[in-house]
C-alpha positions in Angstrom: 23.6 17.2 -6.4 22.0 15.9 -10.1 18.5 16.0 -11.0 19.0 12.3 -12.2 20.8 10.9 -9.0 17.6 12.8 -7.2 15.6 10.7 -8.8 17.4 8.1 -8.3 18.1 7.3 -5.1 14.2 8.3 -4.6 13.4 5.7 -6.4 15.8 3.5 -4.5 14.3 4.1 -0.8 10.4 3.9 -2.3 11.9 0.6 -3.8 12.8 -0.7 -0.4 9.7 0.7 1.2 7.6 -1.8 -1.8 9.5 -4.6 -0.9 9.4 -4.7 3.2 5.4 -4.0 2.4 5.0 -6.4 0.6 7.1 -9.1 3.0 4.5 -8.2 5.7 1.5 -8.7 3.8 3.6 -12.0 2.9 4.0 -13.1 6.1 0.4 -11.7 7.2 -0.6 -13.5 4.3 1.0 -16.8 5.4 -0.6 -16.6 8.9 -3.9 -16.2 7.2 -3.3 -19.3 5.0 -2.3 -20.7 8.7 -5.4 -19.8 10.4 -7.4 -20.9 7.5 -5.8 -24.7 7.7 -6.3 -25.1 11.0 -10.4 -24.1 10.8 -10.8 -26.5 8.0 -8.8 -29.1 9.9 -11.5 -28.9 12.6 -13.9 -29.9 10.2 -12.1 -32.6 8.7 -11.3 -35.7 9.7 -7.3 -36.5 9.9 -6.1 -38.5 7.0 
């Protein structure tokens, strides 16, 4: 195996992991925003 091939494989794995982590954090961010909206909705009159 060439070093470049190994490097490419490692890079691909890291990018896949990074994408997974980003998807997870986006889901968490969406949950957080939903909760924030619900909390605000309690205080604001319904329009």
